[in-house]
C-alpha positions in Angstrom: -13.2 -9.6 11.4 -13.6 -12.8 9.3 -13.9 -14.8 12.6 -16.8 -12.6 13.8 -18.6 -12.9 10.5 -18.1 -16.7 10.7 -19.4 -16.7 14.2 -22.5 -14.7 13.3 -23.2 -17.1 10.4 -22.8 -20.2 12.6 -25.1 -18.7 15.4 -27.7 -17.9 12.7 -27.5 -21.4 11.3 -27.7 -23.0 14.8 -30.7 -20.8 15.9 -32.5 -21.6 12.6 -31.6 -25.3 13.1 -30.4 -25.6 9.6 -28.9 -28.9 8.5 -26.1 -30.4 10.6 -25.5 -27.1 12.5 -28.6 -27.9 14.6 -26.7 -30.7 16.3 -23.5 -28.8 16.9 -22.6 -28.0 20.5 -22.8 -24.3 21.5 -19.1 -24.2 22.3 -18.4 -25.1 18.7 -20.7 -22.4 17.4 -19.2 -19.7 19.7 -15.6 -20.8 19.1 -14.9 -18.2 16.3 -15.8 -15.4 18.7 -13.2 -16.6 21.2 -10.6 -16.9 18.4 -11.4 -13.3 17.3 -10.9 -12.1 20.9 -7.5 -13.9 21.1 -6.4 -12.4 17.8 -7.4 -8.9 18.8 -5.5 -9.2 22.1 -2.4 -10.5 20.2 -2.6 -7.8 17.5 -2.9 -5.0 20.1 -0.3 -6.5 22.4 2.3 -6.9 19.7 1.8 -3.4 18.3 0.5 -4.7 14.9 -2.6 -2.5 15.1 -0.6 0.6 15.9 1.9 0.0 13.1 -0.8 -0.4 10.6 -2.5 2.8 11.8 0.9 4.7 11.5 1.6 3.3 8.0 -1.9 4.4 6.9 -1.4 7.9 8.4 2.1 8.2 6.7 0.7 7.2 3.4 -2.1 9.8 3.6 0.4 12.4 4.6 2.6 11.6 1.6 -0.3 11.7 -0.7 -1.4 15.1 0.7 2.1 16.4 0.3 2.3 15.3 -3.3 -1.1 16.9 -4.1 0.1 20.2 -2.5 3.4 20.1 -4.5 1.5 19.4 -7.7 -0.9 22.2 -7.0 2.0 24.5 -6.6 3.5 23.3 -9.9 6.5 21.6 -8.1 5.9 18.1 -9.2 9.4 16.9 -8.4 8.6 13.2 -8.6 7.4 13.5 -12.2 10.6 15.3 -13.2 12.7 12.7 -11.5 10.8 9.9 -13.4 11.2 11.7 -16.7 14.9 12.1 -16.1 15.3 8.5 -15.3 13.4 7.4 -18.4 15.4 9.7 -20.6 18.7 8.5 -19.2 17.7 4.8 -19.6 16.7 5.5 -23.2 20.0 7.2 -23.9 22.0 4.3 -22.4 20.1 1.7 -24.3 20.4 3.7 -27.6 24.1 4.2 -27.1 24.8 0.6 -26.2 22.5 -0.8 -28.9 24.2 1.0 -31.9 27.6 2.6 -31.1 27.8 4.1 -34.6 24.8 6.3 -34.0 26.5 8.9 -31.7 24.5 11.8 -30.3 25.5 14.8 -32.4 23.7 17.4 -30.3 26.0 20.0 -28.6 26.1 19.6 -24.8 23.8 21.7 -22.7 25.4 24.8 -21.2 25.9 24.7 -17.4 22.9 26.0 -15.5 23.2 29.0 -13.2 21.9 28.6 -9.7 19.1 31.2 -9.3 19.7 31.5 -5.5 23.1 33.1 -6.0 
């Protein structure tokens, strides 16, 4: 896309006969269009365009899934992040001052509601 914009700019400057662009040969002015065509052929042939489209679609699908889970009240990512932060704080607190032991009783084992 930048090559097409550059080509349009050069054609406009050539037609308006602005400064040194008035003396440029037409092949030099139209060269960015040729480079854009070559780039598009390469991008399509190598699968780059298709990969980018698939990545964009996967990102949108993941965002839609996250919104649906959050709307249902099942924000699992948030819970995982909170757990990681709490574990990290506990590790740094215990390694920073070993005399300050956690005096809370351990949590009781949780029952699986599906059983």
